[in-house]
N, C-alpha and C positions, 0 to 999 in steps of 0.2 A: 503493500500500500504506500510505498514511497517512490517518488519520481526523481531521478538524478539527472541533472543537466550537465553534460560533458561536452566541452568544445573540442574541435578537431585535434588539437595537439596538447590537451590536458593530460598530464601524467597521472594515471590512476591504477589502483589495484584492488582486489577483493580480499578481505580478511574474514574468514569464516570463524566465528567465535564459538559455535557449538555445532552439533550434528543435526539440528532441526532442518528439514527440507524447506526449500523456498523456490519460487519460480522467478526467473529473470527474463524480461522481454526487452530486447534492444531494437531501437529504430535508428538507422543511419541515413542522413541526407546531407547533400552539399549545400552550404550557405549560398553558393553561386546561383542556385535555382531561384532564390527569392529575389534576385536582382532583376528578373524578368517581369516581376509583378508591376502592373500599372498604378498600384496604390502606394506611392512613395511616402505618403504621410504616415503609413502604418508599418512600423519596423517590427517584424515578427521575430527578430533576433534579440530583442530587448531583454528577454528572460535569461539570456546567456551572458549578459554584461555585468560587470562589477560596479557597484556604487560605493565609493569611499573604501575601495579595496576589499569589499565583501560582496559575495553573490548569494542570493537566497537559494540555498541548496542543502539538503534535498527538500522537495515539496511534498508535504503530507497529503494524501488523498483519502477522503472519506469513502464509504461504501458506494455511494451514488456516483461520485467522481471517478472512482476506480473502474466501475462497471462501464461508464461512458467512454473512458480512455481506452480500455481493452476492446470495446466494441468498435471504435474508430480504427484502432490498429488492425483488428481482424478484417474489417471491411477493406482497408487499404491493401493489406497483403493479398486478399482474395482478388481485388481488382488488378494488382500487379501480375498475378499468376494467370489471369484470364487473357484470352486472345480475341475477345469480342470487341466490336466497334466502340471506340471511345474509352477503352479500359485505362489508358494512361491519364487521360483527362480526369476520369473518375477518381483514380488514385491520388491525383494532385489535389482534388477538392478535399479529400479526407486528411491529407497532410496539412492543408491550410486550417481545417477545423481543429486538428490536434494542436497546432501552434497557437491558434487563437485561445484555446482552452488553457494551455500552459501559461501563456502570458497573462491571462486573467487571474489564474491562481497565484502567479508570482507577484503581481501588483497588489493583490489583496492580502498577502501574507505579511503580517506585522511583526511576528516573532523573529528574533535573530536566529540565523542558522546555527546549529550546534557544531562544535568542533570535536571530532572524535580522535583527532591526532594528538598524541601527548605533547604537552606544551613545549618541551625542549626542541623536539624535531620540527614542530610547527614554526617556532621562532627561527630556527636555522634555515628552514625552507624559505621563509619570508625574506630573510636577509639575502640569501642566494638569489632569489627572484628579483630583488631590487638592485642587485649589483652584478648582473650577468656579464656585462661588458667590461668588467674590471678583473684584475688578477685575484682570484679567490682560491684559497687552499686551506688545508686543515690547520696550518700554523696561524693564519689570519683569523680563522673562525674560533680557534681555541682562545686567542687573545680577546676577541670580540665578546665571547661569552664567559670569559674568566674560568676556563676549564682545562684540565689536563687533556692533551690531544688524543691519547689512547682511550681515555674514558669517553670523550665526546664521539670519537669514531665508532666505538663499540655500541654506545647507547643509541646513536642515530641508526646504525644498521639493524639493531634489534627492533627498533620502533618503526622504521620506514621500509625495511625490507631490501635496502640496497645501500651501498657505501655512499659517503658524501661525494667522492670523486665521480661515481657513476651518476648520481643525481644531477650534479653540475653539468655533465656532458649531455644527459638526456634533455635537460632544460635548454641548453644552448642549441642542440640540434632541433628541438621543437620550435624555438624562436627563429632559427635559420629558415625552417620551412615556411613559417609565416611571412618573413621578410621577402623570401624569394617569390612567394605567391603575390606579394604586393608590388612586385616589379623591381626590387632592388637587384643590383648586379651581384655576382658571386663575391667579388672583392669587397664591396660595401657590406655585404652580409657577414663575411668573415670578420671584419673589424667590429661591426656592431654587436656580434655575439660573444666577443671576448676571446676569440681564438688567437688572433694576432699573427700566428704562423699559418700562411696560406696552404702549404703542403699538408700540414697536420689537419687543417680544417677539411680539406678535400677527402683525406683518408678517413677521418672520423665520421664525417657525414655519410660517406658511402657505406661504412661499416654498419651504422644504425638505421639508415634510410633504405639501403639496398641499391641505391643508384647514386651517381655523382650529383653535386649541386646543379651542374649544367643540364644533365639529363632530367633532373627533377623539374627544372624550370620549363623544359620543352614538354614534359608530360602534363 
Protein backbone atom coordinates (compact mmCIF):
# COMPACT_ATOMS: atom_id res chain seq x y z
CA UNK A 1 0.00 0.00 0.00
CA UNK A 2 2.89 2.38 -0.46
CA UNK A 3 3.95 4.10 -3.68
CA UNK A 4 7.64 4.81 -4.28
CA UNK A 5 8.65 7.55 -6.72
CA UNK A 6 12.04 6.70 -8.21
CA UNK A 7 13.70 8.91 -10.82
CA UNK A 8 15.70 7.54 -13.71
CA UNK A 9 19.09 7.57 -12.01
CA UNK A 10 18.15 7.38 -8.33
CA UNK A 11 20.32 4.81 -6.58
CA UNK A 12 18.07 2.48 -4.63
CA UNK A 13 17.98 -1.00 -3.14
CA UNK A 14 15.53 -3.26 -1.32
CA UNK A 15 16.13 -4.30 2.27
CA UNK A 16 13.83 -7.13 3.36
CA UNK A 17 13.40 -6.90 7.14
CA UNK A 18 11.45 -10.12 7.62
CA UNK A 19 10.09 -13.10 5.71
CA UNK A 20 6.59 -11.68 5.20
CA UNK A 21 5.52 -11.95 1.54
CA UNK A 22 4.69 -8.78 -0.37
CA UNK A 23 3.88 -7.82 -3.95
CA UNK A 24 5.83 -5.23 -5.89
CA UNK A 25 4.44 -3.65 -9.06
CA UNK A 26 6.88 -1.57 -11.09
CA UNK A 27 5.97 0.86 -13.86
CA UNK A 28 8.73 2.36 -16.02
CA UNK A 29 8.24 5.26 -18.41
CA UNK A 30 10.46 7.81 -20.11
CA UNK A 31 10.04 11.44 -18.97
CA UNK A 32 10.64 12.39 -22.61
CA UNK A 33 7.17 11.05 -23.44
CA UNK A 34 5.55 13.86 -21.51
CA UNK A 35 7.30 16.56 -23.54
CA UNK A 36 4.94 15.72 -26.39
CA UNK A 37 1.90 16.79 -24.39
CA UNK A 38 0.11 19.96 -25.56
CA UNK A 39 -0.67 20.93 -21.94
CA UNK A 40 2.57 22.71 -20.98
CA UNK A 41 0.97 24.31 -17.90
CA UNK A 42 0.49 20.86 -16.31
CA UNK A 43 3.81 19.36 -15.24
CA UNK A 44 3.13 15.70 -14.52
CA UNK A 45 6.70 15.21 -13.26
CA UNK A 46 6.18 17.55 -10.30
CA UNK A 47 5.70 14.59 -7.95
CA UNK A 48 9.30 13.49 -8.67
CA UNK A 49 10.82 16.86 -7.78
CA UNK A 50 12.44 17.81 -4.50
CA UNK A 51 11.31 20.83 -2.51
CA UNK A 52 13.92 22.21 -0.11
CA UNK A 53 15.98 19.06 -0.61
CA UNK A 54 13.08 16.75 0.32
CA UNK A 55 10.77 14.65 -1.82
CA UNK A 56 7.45 13.31 -0.55
CA UNK A 57 8.28 9.65 -0.70
CA UNK A 58 6.84 7.06 -0.20
CA UNK A 59 3.20 7.97 -0.76
CA UNK A 60 0.77 6.01 1.45
CA UNK A 61 -2.31 4.68 -0.37
CA UNK A 62 -5.57 3.82 1.37
CA UNK A 63 -7.62 0.83 0.22
CA UNK A 64 -9.65 2.82 -2.35
CA UNK A 65 -6.58 4.58 -3.78
CA UNK A 66 -4.63 1.33 -3.99
CA UNK A 67 -7.49 -0.42 -5.80
CA UNK A 68 -7.77 2.44 -8.32
CA UNK A 69 -4.00 2.54 -8.87
CA UNK A 70 -3.75 -1.21 -9.48
CA UNK A 71 -6.79 -1.09 -11.76
CA UNK A 72 -5.17 1.62 -13.92
CA UNK A 73 -1.89 -0.31 -14.01
CA UNK A 74 -3.68 -3.50 -15.05
CA UNK A 75 -5.62 -1.72 -17.79
CA UNK A 76 -2.46 -0.05 -19.08
CA UNK A 77 -0.58 -3.36 -19.26
CA UNK A 78 -3.54 -5.00 -20.99
CA UNK A 79 -3.62 -2.21 -23.60
CA UNK A 80 0.15 -2.46 -24.17
CA UNK A 81 -0.11 -6.20 -24.76
CA UNK A 82 -3.02 -5.81 -27.18
CA UNK A 83 -2.72 -5.53 -30.96
CA UNK A 84 -6.12 -3.92 -31.40
CA UNK A 85 -6.64 -0.56 -33.08
CA UNK A 86 -5.61 2.36 -30.85
CA UNK A 87 -4.01 0.20 -28.15
CA UNK A 88 -1.01 2.50 -27.66
CA UNK A 89 -3.23 5.58 -27.42
CA UNK A 90 -5.36 3.79 -24.84
CA UNK A 91 -2.27 2.81 -22.82
CA UNK A 92 -1.14 6.45 -22.99
CA UNK A 93 -4.43 7.65 -21.45
CA UNK A 94 -4.01 5.23 -18.53
CA UNK A 95 -0.46 6.51 -17.89
CA UNK A 96 -1.79 10.08 -17.82
CA UNK A 97 -4.48 9.08 -15.32
CA UNK A 98 -1.88 7.37 -13.13
CA UNK A 99 0.38 10.45 -13.12
CA UNK A 100 -2.55 12.78 -12.42
CA UNK A 101 -3.52 10.58 -9.48
CA UNK A 102 0.04 10.41 -8.12
CA UNK A 103 0.55 14.18 -8.39
CA UNK A 104 -2.74 14.78 -6.59
CA UNK A 105 -1.70 12.41 -3.78
CA UNK A 106 1.72 14.05 -3.53
CA UNK A 107 0.37 17.60 -3.38
CA UNK A 108 -2.15 16.69 -0.66
CA UNK A 109 0.38 14.87 1.53
CA UNK A 110 1.23 17.17 4.43
CA UNK A 111 3.25 14.76 6.55
CA UNK A 112 7.03 14.79 6.15
CA UNK A 113 8.47 11.65 4.52
CA UNK A 114 10.06 9.26 6.95
CA UNK A 115 13.75 8.53 6.69
CA UNK A 116 14.52 4.83 7.03
CA UNK A 117 18.24 5.24 6.42
CA UNK A 118 20.35 5.40 9.63
CA UNK A 119 21.37 8.98 10.36
CA UNK A 120 25.12 8.56 9.84
CA UNK A 121 24.86 7.06 6.36
CA UNK A 122 22.12 9.53 5.47
CA UNK A 123 24.34 12.46 6.44
CA UNK A 124 27.33 11.04 4.55
CA UNK A 125 25.19 10.51 1.44
CA UNK A 126 23.84 14.05 1.61
CA UNK A 127 27.35 15.45 1.91
CA UNK A 128 28.58 13.39 -1.05
CA UNK A 129 25.57 14.42 -3.14
CA UNK A 130 26.26 18.11 -2.43
CA UNK A 131 29.99 17.87 -3.28
CA UNK A 132 30.09 15.44 -6.22
CA UNK A 133 32.23 17.70 -8.39
CA UNK A 134 34.88 18.02 -5.67
CA UNK A 135 37.62 15.66 -4.52
CA UNK A 136 35.86 13.43 -1.98
CA UNK A 137 37.54 10.59 -0.14
CA UNK A 138 37.35 8.69 3.11
CA UNK A 139 40.02 10.94 4.66
CA UNK A 140 37.99 14.09 3.98
CA UNK A 141 34.76 12.46 5.18
CA UNK A 142 36.34 11.16 8.38
CA UNK A 143 37.46 14.72 9.19
CA UNK A 144 34.09 16.15 8.19
CA UNK A 145 32.22 13.83 10.56
CA UNK A 146 34.94 13.62 13.23
CA UNK A 147 35.21 9.84 13.00
CA UNK A 148 37.90 7.22 12.62
CA UNK A 149 38.14 6.36 8.91
CA UNK A 150 37.97 2.58 9.51
CA UNK A 151 34.88 2.90 11.70
CA UNK A 152 33.19 5.26 9.21
CA UNK A 153 33.92 2.93 6.27
CA UNK A 154 32.66 -0.15 8.11
CA UNK A 155 29.55 1.57 9.47
CA UNK A 156 28.59 3.01 6.08
CA UNK A 157 28.99 -0.33 4.29
CA UNK A 158 26.92 -2.13 6.92
CA UNK A 159 24.11 0.42 6.65
CA UNK A 160 24.19 1.34 2.96
CA UNK A 161 25.19 -2.00 1.46
CA UNK A 162 28.13 -0.61 -0.52
CA UNK A 163 31.41 1.08 0.22
CA UNK A 164 31.75 4.86 0.34
CA UNK A 165 34.01 4.76 -2.73
CA UNK A 166 31.46 2.73 -4.71
CA UNK A 167 28.63 5.06 -3.68
CA UNK A 168 30.62 8.09 -4.88
CA UNK A 169 31.28 6.40 -8.23
CA UNK A 170 27.64 5.35 -8.66
CA UNK A 171 26.43 8.88 -7.95
CA UNK A 172 28.96 10.41 -10.34
CA UNK A 173 28.00 8.01 -13.13
CA UNK A 174 24.31 8.73 -12.49
CA UNK A 175 24.99 12.48 -12.68
CA UNK A 176 27.03 11.96 -15.85
CA UNK A 177 24.09 10.21 -17.51
CA UNK A 178 21.82 13.11 -16.63
CA UNK A 179 24.24 15.73 -17.95
CA UNK A 180 24.85 13.82 -21.19
CA UNK A 181 21.11 13.56 -21.74
CA UNK A 182 20.87 17.32 -21.25
CA UNK A 183 23.33 17.85 -24.10
CA UNK A 184 26.59 18.41 -22.23
CA UNK A 185 29.76 17.32 -24.01
CA UNK A 186 31.78 14.38 -22.70
CA UNK A 187 34.60 16.66 -21.50
CA UNK A 188 32.16 19.06 -19.77
CA UNK A 189 30.45 16.12 -18.10
CA UNK A 190 33.76 14.66 -16.93
CA UNK A 191 34.68 17.88 -15.15
CA UNK A 192 31.21 18.53 -13.73
CA UNK A 193 31.03 15.05 -12.17
CA UNK A 194 34.31 15.36 -10.31
CA UNK A 195 36.30 12.82 -12.31
CA UNK A 196 38.89 15.35 -13.56
CA UNK A 197 40.85 12.55 -15.29
CA UNK A 198 39.29 12.08 -18.74
CA UNK A 199 40.63 8.55 -19.32
CA UNK A 200 39.45 7.38 -15.91
CA UNK A 201 36.02 8.88 -16.58
CA UNK A 202 35.64 7.01 -19.88
CA UNK A 203 36.76 3.73 -18.31
CA UNK A 204 34.58 4.07 -15.21
CA UNK A 205 31.48 5.18 -17.11
CA UNK A 206 31.74 2.24 -19.51
CA UNK A 207 32.21 -0.20 -16.63
CA UNK A 208 28.99 0.91 -14.88
CA UNK A 209 26.85 2.00 -17.83
CA UNK A 210 27.88 -0.73 -20.27
CA UNK A 211 28.69 1.77 -23.02
CA UNK A 212 31.09 4.71 -23.41
CA UNK A 213 29.83 8.28 -22.77
CA UNK A 214 29.89 8.97 -26.51
CA UNK A 215 27.84 5.87 -27.27
CA UNK A 216 25.43 6.71 -24.45
CA UNK A 217 24.82 10.14 -25.99
CA UNK A 218 24.08 8.60 -29.40
CA UNK A 219 21.73 6.02 -27.89
